mmCIF file of the C-alpha atoms, coordinates in Angstrom:
data_MODEL
# 
_entry.id   MODEL 
# 
loop_
_atom_site.group_PDB 
_atom_site.id 
_atom_site.type_symbol 
_atom_site.label_atom_id 
_atom_site.label_alt_id 
_atom_site.label_comp_id 
_atom_site.label_asym_id 
_atom_site.label_entity_id 
_atom_site.label_seq_id 
_atom_site.pdbx_PDB_ins_code 
_atom_site.Cartn_x 
_atom_site.Cartn_y 
_atom_site.Cartn_z 
_atom_site.occupancy 
_atom_site.B_iso_or_equiv 
_atom_site.pdbx_formal_charge 
_atom_site.auth_seq_id 
_atom_site.auth_comp_id 
_atom_site.auth_asym_id 
_atom_site.auth_atom_id 
_atom_site.pdbx_PDB_model_num 
ATOM 1  C CA . MET A 1 1  ? -13.821 20.643  9.145   1.00 0.00 ? 1  MET A CA 1 
ATOM 2  C CA . ASN A 1 2  ? -10.304 19.405  9.633   1.00 0.00 ? 2  ASN A CA 1 
ATOM 3  C CA . TRP A 1 3  ? -7.358  21.001  11.362  1.00 0.00 ? 3  TRP A CA 1 
ATOM 4  C CA . GLN A 1 4  ? -4.286  20.891  8.742   1.00 0.00 ? 4  GLN A CA 1 
ATOM 5  C CA . LYS A 1 5  ? -0.658  22.059  9.433   1.00 0.00 ? 5  LYS A CA 1 
ATOM 6  C CA . CYS A 1 6  ? 0.762   24.310  6.786   1.00 0.00 ? 6  CYS A CA 1 
ATOM 7  C CA . ILE A 1 7  ? 3.911   22.649  5.109   1.00 0.00 ? 7  ILE A CA 1 
ATOM 8  C CA . ARG A 1 8  ? 5.525   26.146  4.556   1.00 0.00 ? 8  ARG A CA 1 
ATOM 9  C CA . CYS A 1 9  ? 4.990   27.970  7.946   1.00 0.00 ? 9  CYS A CA 1 
ATOM 10 C CA . ASN A 1 10 ? 4.056   25.162  10.104  1.00 0.00 ? 10 ASN A CA 1 
ATOM 11 C CA . VAL A 1 11 ? 0.806   26.845  11.551  1.00 0.00 ? 11 VAL A CA 1 
ATOM 12 C CA . TYR A 1 12 ? -2.321  25.046  12.212  1.00 0.00 ? 12 TYR A CA 1 
ATOM 13 C CA . PHE A 1 13 ? -5.365  26.189  9.938   1.00 0.00 ? 13 PHE A CA 1 
ATOM 14 C CA . ASP A 1 14 ? -9.070  25.175  9.474   1.00 0.00 ? 14 ASP A CA 1 
ATOM 15 C CA . GLN A 1 15 ? -10.101 24.813  6.199   1.00 0.00 ? 15 GLN A CA 1 
ATOM 16 C CA . PRO A 1 16 ? -13.256 23.080  4.866   1.00 0.00 ? 16 PRO A CA 1 
ATOM 17 C CA . ASN A 1 17 ? -11.655 22.043  1.462   1.00 0.00 ? 17 ASN A CA 1 
ATOM 18 C CA . TYR A 1 18 ? -8.209  21.187  2.729   1.00 0.00 ? 18 TYR A CA 1 
ATOM 19 C CA . LEU A 1 19 ? -7.333  19.407  -0.439  1.00 0.00 ? 19 LEU A CA 1 
ATOM 20 C CA . ALA A 1 20 ? -7.821  22.321  -2.627  1.00 0.00 ? 20 ALA A CA 1 
ATOM 21 C CA . MET A 1 21 ? -4.909  24.358  -1.550  1.00 0.00 ? 21 MET A CA 1 
ATOM 22 C CA . ALA A 1 22 ? -2.196  21.615  -1.096  1.00 0.00 ? 22 ALA A CA 1 
ATOM 23 C CA . GLU A 1 23 ? -2.031  21.716  2.658   1.00 0.00 ? 23 GLU A CA 1 
ATOM 24 C CA . LEU A 1 24 ? -1.038  25.467  2.610   1.00 0.00 ? 24 LEU A CA 1 
ATOM 25 C CA . CYS A 1 25 ? -2.725  28.094  4.954   1.00 0.00 ? 25 CYS A CA 1 
ATOM 26 C CA . PRO A 1 26 ? -4.510  30.793  3.353   1.00 0.00 ? 26 PRO A CA 1 
ATOM 27 C CA . ASP A 1 27 ? -1.580  33.300  3.906   1.00 0.00 ? 27 ASP A CA 1 
ATOM 28 C CA . CYS A 1 28 ? 1.020   31.260  2.223   1.00 0.00 ? 28 CYS A CA 1 
ATOM 29 C CA . TRP A 1 29 ? -1.475  30.353  -0.679  1.00 0.00 ? 29 TRP A CA 1 
ATOM 30 C CA . VAL A 1 30 ? -1.402  33.824  -1.556  1.00 0.00 ? 30 VAL A CA 1 
ATOM 31 C CA . TYR A 1 31 ? 2.236   34.303  -1.810  1.00 0.00 ? 31 TYR A CA 1 
ATOM 32 C CA . LEU A 1 32 ? 2.915   31.320  -3.935  1.00 0.00 ? 32 LEU A CA 1 
ATOM 33 C CA . PRO A 1 33 ? 3.065   32.000  -7.711  1.00 0.00 ? 33 PRO A CA 1 
ATOM 34 C CA . HIS A 1 34 ? -0.109  30.573  -9.814  1.00 0.00 ? 34 HIS A CA 1 
ATOM 35 C CA . TYR A 1 35 ? 0.819   29.849  -13.313 1.00 0.00 ? 35 TYR A CA 1 
ATOM 36 C CA . LYS A 1 36 ? -1.697  29.773  -15.919 1.00 0.00 ? 36 LYS A CA 1 
ATOM 37 C CA . LEU A 1 37 ? -1.501  27.992  -19.336 1.00 0.00 ? 37 LEU A CA 1 
ATOM 38 C CA . LYS A 1 38 ? -2.215  30.028  -22.588 1.00 0.00 ? 38 LYS A CA 1 
ATOM 39 C CA . GLU A 1 39 ? -4.617  28.302  -24.903 1.00 0.00 ? 39 GLU A CA 1 
ATOM 40 C CA . GLY A 1 40 ? -2.319  27.891  -27.748 1.00 0.00 ? 40 GLY A CA 1 
ATOM 41 C CA . SER A 1 41 ? 0.659   26.498  -25.624 1.00 0.00 ? 41 SER A CA 1 
ATOM 42 C CA . ILE A 1 42 ? -0.766  23.023  -25.400 1.00 0.00 ? 42 ILE A CA 1 
ATOM 43 C CA . LYS A 1 43 ? 0.810   20.793  -28.056 1.00 0.00 ? 43 LYS A CA 1 
ATOM 44 C CA . THR A 1 44 ? -0.938  17.500  -29.284 1.00 0.00 ? 44 THR A CA 1 
ATOM 45 C CA . LYS A 1 45 ? 1.076   14.646  -29.593 1.00 0.00 ? 45 LYS A CA 1 
ATOM 46 C CA . GLU A 1 46 ? 1.098   12.122  -32.588 1.00 0.00 ? 46 GLU A CA 1 
ATOM 47 C CA . SER A 1 47 ? -0.640  8.713   -32.321 1.00 0.00 ? 47 SER A CA 1 
ATOM 48 C CA . ARG A 1 48 ? 1.322   5.996   -30.392 1.00 0.00 ? 48 ARG A CA 1 
ATOM 49 C CA . LEU A 1 49 ? 0.600   3.406   -33.061 1.00 0.00 ? 49 LEU A CA 1 
ATOM 50 C CA . PRO A 1 50 ? 3.501   2.333   -35.079 1.00 0.00 ? 50 PRO A CA 1 
ATOM 51 C CA . HIS A 1 51 ? 3.627   3.168   -38.731 1.00 0.00 ? 51 HIS A CA 1 
ATOM 52 C CA . ILE A 1 52 ? 2.947   -0.262  -39.795 1.00 0.00 ? 52 ILE A CA 1 
ATOM 53 C CA . LEU A 1 53 ? -0.534  -0.349  -37.977 1.00 0.00 ? 53 LEU A CA 1 
ATOM 54 C CA . LYS A 1 54 ? -1.810  2.683   -39.839 1.00 0.00 ? 54 LYS A CA 1 
ATOM 55 C CA . ASP A 1 55 ? -1.311  1.007   -43.395 1.00 0.00 ? 55 ASP A CA 1 
ATOM 56 C CA . ILE A 1 56 ? -3.283  -2.200  -42.490 1.00 0.00 ? 56 ILE A CA 1 
ATOM 57 C CA . THR A 1 57 ? -6.807  -2.318  -44.455 1.00 0.00 ? 57 THR A CA 1 
ATOM 58 C CA . PHE A 1 58 ? -9.845  -3.746  -42.845 1.00 0.00 ? 58 PHE A CA 1 
ATOM 59 C CA . ASN A 1 59 ? -9.533  -6.955  -45.236 1.00 0.00 ? 59 ASN A CA 1 
ATOM 60 C CA . GLU A 1 60 ? -5.989  -7.611  -43.978 1.00 0.00 ? 60 GLU A CA 1 
ATOM 61 C CA . ALA A 1 61 ? -7.119  -7.351  -40.457 1.00 0.00 ? 61 ALA A CA 1 
ATOM 62 C CA . LEU A 1 62 ? -10.061 -9.511  -40.936 1.00 0.00 ? 62 LEU A CA 1 
ATOM 63 C CA . MET A 1 63 ? -7.971  -12.179 -42.548 1.00 0.00 ? 63 MET A CA 1 
ATOM 64 C CA . TYR A 1 64 ? -5.433  -12.105 -39.751 1.00 0.00 ? 64 TYR A CA 1 
ATOM 65 C CA . ILE A 1 65 ? -8.228  -12.517 -37.211 1.00 0.00 ? 65 ILE A CA 1 
ATOM 66 C CA . VAL A 1 66 ? -9.967  -15.439 -39.124 1.00 0.00 ? 66 VAL A CA 1 
ATOM 67 C CA . GLY A 1 67 ? -6.538  -17.139 -39.813 1.00 0.00 ? 67 GLY A CA 1 
ATOM 68 C CA . ASN A 1 68 ? -5.599  -16.962 -36.103 1.00 0.00 ? 68 ASN A CA 1 
ATOM 69 C CA . GLY A 1 69 ? -8.980  -18.073 -34.961 1.00 0.00 ? 69 GLY A CA 1 
ATOM 70 C CA . LEU A 1 70 ? -8.594  -21.194 -37.243 1.00 0.00 ? 70 LEU A CA 1 
ATOM 71 C CA . CYS A 1 71 ? -5.344  -21.996 -35.870 1.00 0.00 ? 71 CYS A CA 1 
ATOM 72 C CA . LEU A 1 72 ? -6.753  -21.814 -32.297 1.00 0.00 ? 72 LEU A CA 1 
ATOM 73 C CA . LEU A 1 73 ? -9.568  -23.931 -33.175 1.00 0.00 ? 73 LEU A CA 1 
ATOM 74 C CA . ILE A 1 74 ? -7.120  -26.843 -34.774 1.00 0.00 ? 74 ILE A CA 1 
ATOM 75 C CA . VAL A 1 75 ? -5.019  -26.665 -31.640 1.00 0.00 ? 75 VAL A CA 1 
ATOM 76 C CA . ALA A 1 76 ? -7.993  -26.891 -29.433 1.00 0.00 ? 76 ALA A CA 1 
ATOM 77 C CA . TYR A 1 77 ? -9.458  -29.837 -31.424 1.00 0.00 ? 77 TYR A CA 1 
ATOM 78 C CA . TYR A 1 78 ? -6.004  -31.687 -31.206 1.00 0.00 ? 78 TYR A CA 1 
ATOM 79 C CA . LEU A 1 79 ? -5.903  -30.954 -27.379 1.00 0.00 ? 79 LEU A CA 1 
ATOM 80 C CA . TRP A 1 80 ? -9.551  -31.922 -26.796 1.00 0.00 ? 80 TRP A CA 1 
ATOM 81 C CA . PHE A 1 81 ? -10.251 -34.951 -28.953 1.00 0.00 ? 81 PHE A CA 1 
ATOM 82 C CA . LYS A 1 82 ? -6.869  -36.689 -29.306 1.00 0.00 ? 82 LYS A CA 1 
# 
């Protein structure tokens, strides 16, 4: 158990789980308002991907990866052997 100092009333208190109540003594914790969210109030966000990335097909992505890989192989060949 750890002795903690209440940040609201500056009283020392002993609490086994001192992180659960935001460094407030039990008396101050009761008087603070506790807000609860309604289940329908949480809004879902849209995807962060740009609109362009949503329109790319699998074949286009595969051709892009193969093309970049070939370019990297050519550069590596010239750097390694020449």
